[in-house]
C-alpha positions in Angstrom: 0.0 0.0 0.0 1.3 3.4 -0.9 1.3 6.2 1.7 2.0 9.9 1.0 3.3 11.6 4.1 3.5 15.4 4.3 5.5 16.6 7.2 5.9 20.1 8.6 8.7 21.1 11.0 7.4 22.5 14.3 7.9 26.3 14.5 9.6 26.2 17.9 12.6 24.2 16.7 16.0 25.7 17.7 19.2 25.0 15.9 20.0 22.4 18.6 16.6 20.7 18.0 17.3 20.6 14.3 20.6 19.0 14.9 19.0 16.4 17.2 16.4 15.8 14.4 19.1 15.2 11.8 21.0 12.9 14.2 17.8 10.8 14.7 17.3 10.7 10.9 20.9 9.7 10.5 20.5 6.8 12.9 17.2 5.6 11.3 17.7 6.4 7.6 14.7 6.6 5.3 11.3 5.3 6.1 10.7 1.6 5.5 9.6 1.1 1.9 10.6 4.6 0.9 10.0 5.3 -2.8 10.8 9.0 -2.7 11.6 11.8 -0.2 11.4 15.5 -1.2 12.0 18.6 0.9 10.3 22.0 0.5 12.8 24.6 -0.5 11.2 27.0 2.0 12.6 24.8 4.8 9.1 24.1 6.3 9.1 20.4 5.7 8.7 17.9 3.0 6.9 14.8 1.6 7.7 11.1 1.4 6.1 8.3 -0.6 6.4 4.9 0.9 5.2 1.4 0.0 4.3 -0.6 3.1 2.1 -3.6 3.9 0.4 -1.8 6.7 0.1 1.6 8.4 1.7 0.3 11.7 5.1 0.1 10.0 5.0 3.7 9.1 3.5 4.8 12.4 6.4 3.1 14.3 8.9 4.9 12.1 7.4 8.4 12.5 6.9 8.3 16.3 10.5 9.2 17.2 10.2 12.3 15.0 6.9 13.5 16.5 8.5 16.0 18.8 10.1 17.8 15.8 7.5 17.5 13.1 3.7 17.3 12.5 2.6 14.5 10.1 -0.3 14.0 7.6 -0.2 10.5 6.4 -2.6 9.5 3.6 -3.0 6.1 1.8 -2.8 6.6 -2.0 -3.3 4.8 -5.3 -1.4 5.0 -8.5 -3.5 6.7 -11.1 -3.6 3.4 -13.1 -5.2 1.7 -10.1 -7.7 4.5 -9.5 -9.0 4.9 -13.1 -11.1 1.7 -12.9 -13.0 2.6 -9.8 -13.4 6.2 -11.0 -14.9 5.0 -14.3 -17.1 2.5 -12.5 -18.4 5.3 -10.3 -19.1 7.5 -13.3 -21.0 4.7 -14.9 -18.6 4.1 -17.7 
């Protein structure tokens, strides 16, 4: 199952907090099943795309980062997989 995770850095982060966040990321590496990871050039956060069997795997990964970031995790479909249900719903 694909998940799109948008994350936003918490506004209270100090430079020291940012270093601790990067240290944590360095220890853990990318999320399990990570397909892509992009950062916003305004420095406010980023987005990851992961492919996991269940949400619990992703949840366990993001928990250690929760003091530094807010997360919005959404299951997603590739457009090829979504077209059939869309056309069915449209009656086509």
